[in-house]
C-alpha positions as CSV (number, residue, x, y, z in Angstrom):
1,M,279.9,113.2,168.0
2,D,279.7,117.0,168.1
3,K,278.7,119.1,165.1
4,D,282.3,120.2,164.4
5,N,283.6,116.6,164.2
6,K,280.6,115.5,162.1
7,M,281.4,118.2,159.6
8,I,285.1,117.1,159.5
9,N,284.0,113.5,159.0
10,E,281.7,114.6,156.2
11,A,284.4,116.6,154.6
12,M,286.7,113.6,154.7
13,E,284.0,111.5,153.2
14,I,283.7,113.9,150.3
15,L,287.5,113.8,149.8
16,L,287.5,110.0,149.9
17,H,284.8,109.6,147.3
18,A,286.4,112.4,145.1
19,G,289.8,110.7,145.4
20,E,288.4,107.4,144.4
21,S,286.8,109.0,141.5
22,R,290.1,110.6,140.4
23,N,291.8,107.2,140.5
24,M,289.1,105.8,138.3
25,I,289.4,108.7,135.9
26,L,293.1,108.2,135.6
27,E,292.4,104.5,134.9
28,A,290.0,105.6,132.2
29,F,292.7,107.8,130.6
30,D,295.0,104.8,130.6
31,S,292.3,102.8,128.8
32,I,291.7,105.7,126.3
33,S,295.4,105.7,125.5
34,N,295.2,102.0,124.7
35,F,292.1,102.5,122.6
36,E,290.0,100.5,125.1
37,F,287.0,102.7,124.9
38,E,284.4,100.4,126.5
39,K,286.7,99.9,129.5
40,A,287.3,103.6,129.7
41,A,283.6,104.3,129.6
42,R,283.0,101.7,132.4
43,R,285.6,103.4,134.6
44,L,284.1,106.8,134.0
45,N,280.7,105.4,134.9
46,D,282.2,104.2,138.2
47,A,283.9,107.5,138.7
48,H,280.6,109.3,138.2
49,K,279.0,107.1,140.9
50,E,281.7,108.2,143.4
51,I,281.2,111.9,142.4
52,V,277.4,111.5,143.0
53,L,278.1,110.1,146.5
54,A,280.5,112.9,147.3
55,H,278.0,115.5,146.0
56,K,275.2,114.0,148.2
57,V,277.4,114.5,151.3
58,Q,278.3,118.0,150.2
59,T,274.6,118.9,149.7
60,C,273.7,117.5,153.1
61,V,276.4,119.6,154.8
62,L,275.2,122.7,152.9
63,Q,271.6,122.1,153.9
64,N,272.7,121.6,157.5
65,I,274.6,124.9,157.4
66,A,271.6,126.7,155.9
67,S,269.3,125.1,158.6
68,E,271.8,126.3,161.2
69,I,272.3,122.7,162.3
70,Y,276.0,123.2,161.8
71,P,277.9,126.3,163.0
72,E,278.5,129.0,160.4
73,E,282.2,129.0,161.1
74,Y,284.5,128.7,158.2
75,S,285.8,125.2,157.7
76,I,289.0,125.1,155.6
77,L,288.7,121.3,155.3
78,F,285.2,121.5,153.9
79,T,286.3,124.2,151.5
80,H,289.2,121.9,150.4
81,A,286.7,119.0,150.0
82,Q,284.4,121.2,147.8
83,D,287.4,122.4,145.7
84,T,288.6,118.9,145.3
85,L,285.2,117.6,144.2
86,M,284.8,120.5,141.8
87,T,288.2,119.8,140.2
88,I,287.6,116.1,139.8
89,Y,284.2,116.7,138.4
90,S,285.9,118.9,135.7
91,E,288.4,116.1,135.1
92,Y,285.5,113.7,134.6
93,H,283.9,115.9,132.0
94,I,287.2,116.4,130.2
95,A,287.8,112.6,130.1
96,K,284.3,112.1,128.7
97,K,285.0,114.6,125.9
98,I,288.4,113.0,125.2
99,I,286.8,109.5,124.8
100,G,284.5,110.9,122.2
101,I,287.2,112.8,120.3
102,T,289.6,109.8,120.4
103,E,286.9,107.4,119.3
104,K,286.1,109.6,116.3
105,L,289.8,109.9,115.4
106,N,290.3,106.2,115.7
107,D,287.3,105.5,113.4
108,K,288.7,107.9,110.8
109,I,292.2,106.4,111.0
110,T,290.7,102.9,110.7
111,K,288.8,104.0,107.6
112,V,291.9,105.5,106.0
113,E,293.9,102.4,106.8
114,E,291.2,100.2,105.3
115,N,291.1,102.3,102.1
116,T,294.9,102.2,101.7
117,N,295.0,98.4,102.1
118,V,292.5,97.8,99.3
């Protein structure tokens, strides 16, 4: 496999891991909306594992470019893969924050409901 095809394959690997992570994040959002916080946290943990795999591939490609193993030519596919990974990593962080916020709100609502039923 030549260097150009290897970079394309690695860009596709980043996209596959990032896409799988996005699916898991969307599942976590569904769980959050159903107040299934443990399930949401598990899906986000799985999503993070996919992000780490994608990031490792990205780091390897960047190291190969820096070492001049890969050509310095611009690769729109690799740029797209990096952009996708960055976007999904942001979605991951937002989902983590939303879990925390929703859990706190749910706890407060539960306390109010318990106090009004007494």
